[in-house]
C-alpha atoms as one frame of an Amber mdcrd trajectory, in Angstrom:
protein
 111.307  42.312 121.610 111.713  45.020 118.863 112.690  48.020 120.139 112.943
  50.152 117.014 110.679  53.191 117.245 108.876  53.930 113.819 108.930  57.427
 112.684 107.090  59.467 110.143 107.800  62.600 108.748 105.201  65.251 107.806
 106.659  67.968 105.394 109.501  65.710 104.228 109.980  68.004 101.365 111.152
  71.104 103.283 114.912  71.721 104.545 113.769  70.695 108.156 112.186  67.300
 106.762 115.145  66.503 104.663 117.540  66.950 107.561 115.478  64.825 109.897
 115.960  62.180 107.221 119.637  62.696 107.388 120.024  62.204 111.127 117.186
  59.758 111.430 119.033  57.305 108.756 121.857  56.816 111.312 119.886  56.508
 114.566 120.186  53.255 116.252 116.835  53.072 117.641 114.633  54.648 114.858
 113.702  53.427 111.616 111.640  55.861 108.821 108.631  54.180 107.955 106.801
  57.108 106.357 107.893  60.337 104.646 104.799  62.533 104.055 104.156  65.491
 101.576 100.730  66.879 101.028 102.002  68.584  97.952 104.257  65.852  96.330
 102.269  62.738  97.464 102.755  59.793  95.084 106.278  61.018  93.834 109.585
  59.600  94.823 111.590  61.734  97.413 114.719  61.176  95.506 113.065  62.830
  92.569 113.289  66.342  94.154 116.583  65.462  96.655 118.666  63.288  94.312
 121.142  63.090  97.272 118.730  60.712  98.838 118.927  58.256  95.777 119.239
  54.418  97.069 119.096  55.893 100.708 115.234  56.644 100.864 113.499  54.781
  98.161 109.773  55.306  99.332 107.489  57.317  97.662 105.791  60.299  99.465
 102.418  59.415 101.495  99.588  61.851 101.521  98.468  63.137 104.861  96.201
  60.219 105.930  95.975  59.917 109.782  95.001  56.073 109.955  97.757  55.476
 107.457 100.381  57.288 109.571  99.075  55.870 112.660  99.429  52.382 111.143
 102.946  52.690 110.276 104.410  55.038 112.951 104.864  55.484 116.727 105.975
  59.025 116.597 105.516  61.922 114.024 107.816  64.922 113.496 105.552  67.601
 111.872 107.892  69.809 110.067 105.110  71.619 108.663 104.173  75.387 107.859
 102.639  77.753 110.648  99.077  77.427 110.674  99.088  73.604 109.465 100.269
  71.839 112.796  97.458  73.480 114.802  94.896  71.492 112.648  97.029  68.395
 111.974  98.626  67.528 115.407  95.329  66.933 117.506  94.140  64.132 115.175
  97.764  62.734 115.514  97.460  62.953 119.231  93.961  61.250 119.202  95.534
  58.454 117.096  97.796  57.888 120.222 100.875  59.013 118.301 103.763  60.727
 119.827 104.329  64.133 118.201 107.051  66.635 117.634 106.102  69.524 116.438
 108.796  71.649 113.972 106.230  74.699 113.518 105.713  77.792 115.694 101.779
  76.720 116.643 102.300  75.245 120.110 105.289  77.586 121.231 103.166  80.275
 122.733 101.065  79.601 125.446  98.649  82.626 124.715  96.505  81.943 121.694
  95.896  85.915 121.195  99.694  86.478 121.362 100.013  83.882 119.079  97.197
  85.086 116.643  98.850  88.646 116.813 102.185  87.632 115.625 101.590  84.601
 113.302  98.483  85.889 111.769  96.764  82.642 112.079  94.020  81.253 114.225
  95.762  79.806 117.482  95.483  76.027 118.467  93.063  74.819 121.126  93.937
  76.196 124.473  94.018  72.899 126.068  96.851  71.477 123.489  98.657  74.899
 124.079  98.770  74.134 127.635  99.835  70.379 127.025 102.461  71.013 124.731
 106.035  70.867 126.427 108.402  73.457 125.091 111.457  71.534 123.892 114.535
  73.492 124.778 116.259  70.229 125.456 119.089  71.637 127.828 116.645  73.658
 130.030 113.455  71.862 129.971 114.839  68.260 129.146 113.146  67.050 132.531
 109.860  68.058 131.069 110.203  66.505 127.703 111.109  63.209 129.676 108.207
  60.681 129.015 106.088  63.220 127.668 104.089  62.425 124.370 103.949  65.822
 122.924 106.895  68.461 122.214 106.683  71.819 120.622 110.380  72.289 119.166
 111.683  75.730 119.831 112.423  78.198 116.881 115.899  78.673 115.465 116.653
  82.326 116.550 115.112  81.490 119.986 117.147  78.209 120.370 120.503  80.123
 119.836 119.355  83.329 121.896 117.897  81.752 124.843 120.659  79.318 125.070
 123.138  82.140 125.305 120.916  84.303 127.803 119.216  81.888 130.267 122.191
  80.885 132.687 123.021  84.751 133.053 119.263  85.623 133.436 118.849  82.803
 135.823 121.662  83.513 138.210 120.796  87.501 138.350 123.807  88.444 136.769
 122.211  90.661 133.894 119.436  93.114 134.050 116.721  91.429 132.025 115.083
  94.908 131.076 118.440  95.947 129.230 118.730  93.104 126.639 119.179  93.792
 123.170 119.563  90.999 120.641 120.948  91.217 117.142 120.788  88.222 115.435
 121.884  87.054 111.828 120.649  84.073 109.643 121.506  82.067 106.814 118.893
  81.900 103.799 117.805  78.411 104.545 116.189  79.810 107.441 113.400  81.301
 104.764 112.692  77.825 103.748 112.756  76.065 100.555 109.888  77.819  98.513
 111.014  80.547  96.133 110.759  84.365  97.058 112.461  87.600  96.182 114.000
  87.631  99.569 115.783  84.341  98.951 116.499  85.149  95.146 120.349  85.133
  94.487 120.535  88.469  92.772 118.806  90.066  95.889 120.915  88.170  98.865
 124.433  87.565  96.830 126.737  90.313  98.489 124.005  91.372 100.359 123.354
  91.956 103.979 119.621  93.361 105.314 117.712  93.657 108.410 114.055  92.412
 107.989 111.102  92.321 110.270 112.595  94.727 112.420 110.778  94.658 115.918
 108.014  92.512 114.230 109.592  89.100 113.999 107.271  86.250 115.235 110.048
  84.796 117.319 110.302  87.814 119.757 107.076  86.659 122.101 108.677  83.349
 122.273 111.982  84.603 123.501 110.214  87.013 125.992 107.631  83.976 127.261
 110.742  81.929 128.150 112.846  84.905 129.887 110.223  85.871 131.662 109.711
  82.373 132.916 113.131  82.064 133.911 113.359  85.593 135.442 110.230  85.449
 137.386 108.912  88.976 136.024 107.701  90.066 132.534 110.810  90.336 130.396
 110.734  92.432 126.831 113.706  92.692 124.508 114.605  94.593 121.325 115.150
  91.977 118.897 116.430  92.628 115.143 117.073  89.834 112.611 119.276  89.982
 109.708 119.793  87.877 106.469 123.312  87.122 105.625 124.481  85.642 102.043
 125.297  82.075 103.255 123.145  78.755 103.332 123.251  77.855 107.269 123.884
  79.260 110.429 122.589  81.519 113.187 124.674  84.158 115.078 122.676  85.718
 117.755 124.747  88.528 119.650 123.501  89.949 122.700 124.155  92.788 124.985
 122.947  93.453 128.446 123.874  95.459 131.550 125.635  93.521 134.214 124.349
  93.308 137.726 127.415  93.826 139.725 130.817  93.219 138.390 131.576  89.780
 136.867 134.489  88.842 134.486 134.622  86.814 131.412 136.078  84.010 133.442
 133.363  83.766 135.873 130.675  83.877 133.129 132.572  81.086 131.487 132.316
  78.901 134.744 128.612  79.942 135.401 127.692  78.826 131.923 129.890  75.817
 131.899 128.305  74.969 135.406 124.748  75.473 134.011 125.267  73.163 130.984
 127.271  70.509 132.808 126.655  67.349 131.124 124.690  68.665 128.436 127.344
  67.883 125.413 125.637  69.863 122.664 126.489  73.155 124.504 130.176  74.199
 123.886 131.054  77.196 126.156 134.157  79.107 124.695 137.340  80.097 126.962
 137.475  83.873 127.897 138.359  85.881 124.930 137.777  83.153 122.279 134.289
  83.849 120.198 132.441  81.177 118.158 131.813  81.543 114.112 128.898  79.764
 112.510 131.148  77.686 110.484 132.324  75.775 113.729 129.108  74.488 114.075
 127.923  73.755 110.407 125.966  70.703 110.040 125.696  69.757 113.728 123.860
  70.005 116.842 126.202  72.008 118.659 125.620  75.436 120.199 128.905  77.347
 120.831 128.654  80.385 123.246 131.417  83.006 124.082 131.599  86.214 125.818
 133.008  89.734 126.392 132.771  91.833 129.299 133.093  95.835 128.653 134.257
  97.302 132.160 133.961 100.613 130.511 130.367 100.308 130.105 129.287  97.915
 132.498 127.755  95.649 129.921 128.348  92.091 128.545 128.141  90.859 125.060
 127.012  87.147 124.639 127.653  85.565 121.323 125.819  82.134 120.397 125.975
  80.405 117.215 124.071  77.283 115.781 123.101  75.697 112.620 119.592  76.738
 112.025 118.573  73.446 110.223 120.202  71.301 113.116 120.183  72.540 116.580
 117.489  75.272 115.500 115.256  72.300 114.049 115.805  68.930 113.226 118.483
  68.064 115.368 116.870  69.441 118.357 113.998  67.555 117.485 115.874  64.433
 117.507 117.373  65.270 120.710 114.003  65.890 122.376 112.766  62.477 120.991
 115.936  60.831 122.884 115.091  62.746 125.870 111.407  61.889 125.511 112.099
  58.328 125.244 114.814  57.763 127.994 117.576  57.741 125.990 120.900  59.021
 125.516 120.205  62.558 124.207 123.361  62.242 121.822 121.707  59.102 119.943
 122.091  59.850 116.053 123.247  63.153 116.605 127.140  62.815 117.269 128.236
  64.355 113.891 131.423  66.291 113.892 130.390  69.923 112.186 131.539  70.220
 108.359 135.089  72.407 107.989 135.444  74.311 106.066
């Protein structure tokens, strides 16, 4: 019996879509059967991405639900915000499994989504149906499900860094401050003044201060874990590098806990989850150490003078923050080893 799962990628010409292709090509149980782009249909994918020449020879399909349903079993929707809300219901109705990489189904409250994303929310029933796919935390809900909402890049790094300490009650959730930094690829492939070389080169700037759309996503999950409403201070910065996120988090400790105790707490929490690597006490991760991989590396520093802990979490924003975690969720959804197709060593230097 043929056990190969047929996959379609909607939004194949964005960074997330191209990264899905890079990993799925090496996946032992998946075959890419359709690459889809509403803006470039009929063109060869390799025309825009020459590095895929002789690897993906297909032309880009248009968004055609019956055609997608005929060609695929699972669809990755790597689309802009506001698009998936309209597209995903049709894909689910056609009997397809869906993993959505946009922000359209991450927030359970449609009014909150509309406030932060400035788009009309998806149907309330679908918001309730979508499983939030933070793989290491909600994997048991992902398994066997047909519809997963992939977390955002900043929330992935931030939540993986905070959840074990919040869950254990070791930090005061009301005290959390998040200082996050991202490479320019997080802005997508479209041209803008923000990502213009002359603007970002040799520059380092904050953006969307207290207004970033990932804020309510972080608060939603932390509130669930803490069992009480949690609000955070979340500041994002753009760094002149291509890939990577570093989320540096500060919180007041409840009681006295050493760095060694935090290391042990986190290693126990993530035991068996091979994509989270917890550093030894006094060793802090760097973005280069996860570049091109699905790893999240976490380190700690306890300041006995202030009674606060600093937690540092790094990921590759396009992999663990997007395509890699989407494939990890597919593996969990299908009951496969979650590392299938993802066991690539980080690129270094």
